[in-house]
N, C-alpha and C positions, 0 to 999 in steps of 0.2 A: 650347690645344685638346687636348693630351694628358691633362689632368686630366679634361676633360669626357667623353673617351672612356673612362678608366677607371670614371668615375661611370656611364656608360650600362652598361658590363659588369657592374659591382656590382649595378646595379638589375635587369638581366636576370636575373643569378643568383639573386637575393633573390625574384623574381617567381615563376621556375621552381621553386624550392625550397618556396615557400608552396603551389603547386599540388600537390607532391608529398606534402606532409604531410596526414595524415587525422586528423581530429579524434576524441578518444575519444568513442565513443557508448554511450548507456545502452541497456540492453536490457530489453524488456518481458517479464515472466513472466506465467503463468497461475497462478490461485489457485482453490483448492476448499476449503472450510472449512465444517463443521457446528458450530454454537455453540448452547448452551442457556443460558438466563439467567432469573433471577427476582429479584424484590425489591419493597420497599415503600419508598419515598424514597430509599434506598440499594440499589442493585443489585449483584448479582455474577454472573458468568457463566464459561464456559470451553468449550473445546472443542479440536478437532483438525483439520488440515488438511494439504494437499499443495500445496507449490509447484513448478510445472514451469518450469525454468530452464535454458537452453542443453542442451535435450533430456534433462535428468535431472529425476527427481522427487526433492524433499526433504521429508519429512514435518516437520510443526512443531505446536507446542502454543499455544494461545491462552488468556490469562487475562485478565480485567477486571473493572472495577469503575466503576460510575456514580453520579454524585450529581446529585440534581435531583428532579423529579417522575418516580417510577418506581412503576407498579403492575402486579402480574401476573406471568406467566412465559409463555416462548415458546422455540421451537426455530427457528433459522435456518440454512437450507442455502444457502449463499451461494457463488457463482462470479464471477470477475472477473478483472481484471489487476493486476499489480504494475509500476508504471512507474518510469522512472528508476534502475534497478538497474544499477550498475556492477560489483560483485562480489555474490556469494553472501552474505557477511558483511553486505552493506548491508541485507538483508531484516530481520534480528533487530533488536530494540529495542522501544521505547516508542513507540506511536502515540496520537495525540490525535484526537478527533472531537467536534463540536459539532453535535447534531441533535434531531429530533424524529421519533417514528414512532409507529405502533400497529399491532395485530392483533386481530381478533375471530374466533377459531376459524381463521384462515386469512387469507392476504393476501400482497402482495408487500413485500419490504422492501430498502432500498438503503442504502449508507454510502459515504463517502468518508473515509480515514484518512491521516495523514501523520506520519512519524517525523523525528527529528532529521538523518538522512542525506539527506532529501529524497525517499525513497521514497514514493510515493502509491499506496494501494490502493484500487480503485474496484470495490465488491463489490455484487451485487443477487441476489435469489432469494426463493422462497417462505418464508413465516413462519407457523408453526402455533401456536396458543395464544391467550390471553387477555393483552393487554398494553397499557399506554399509557405513553408515555415522552416526556420533554422534559428532556434532561439533558445533562451533560458526561461524556464517557466516556474511560477511560484504558484502553488495551489493551496488553499486553506478550505479544510474539511470541518464542518460543525454538525454534530449530532443535532436532530430535530426534537 
């Protein structure tokens, strides 16, 4: 009977301590970026943006390369969110996206990118220029 009572106490302590523990939570940041790109079969582009994370603004640079069907040039002004950020350094890195899109003097573009640290960028916004693309894109983001 004494062993049963000790087991009950240990179980109560474990349950109570599990209720007190708080899991590490990822924070979502907001992203604003302007990217210009051009190409024919192989495309290249770059731009600048700002990540707002934990009430602070962090400027960053974007460089990208695409391979596949690409023709034309465009400027994208994108806004969105960066999900699954645990720390600021999680934001930097190489992002991969597979997608298709187009613009004829204007339109709306959208993209979702993911890096090796699990950060997902979901961006959308107006696109200006003439472009047709169906490609695999690699984007490198570095904090300034």
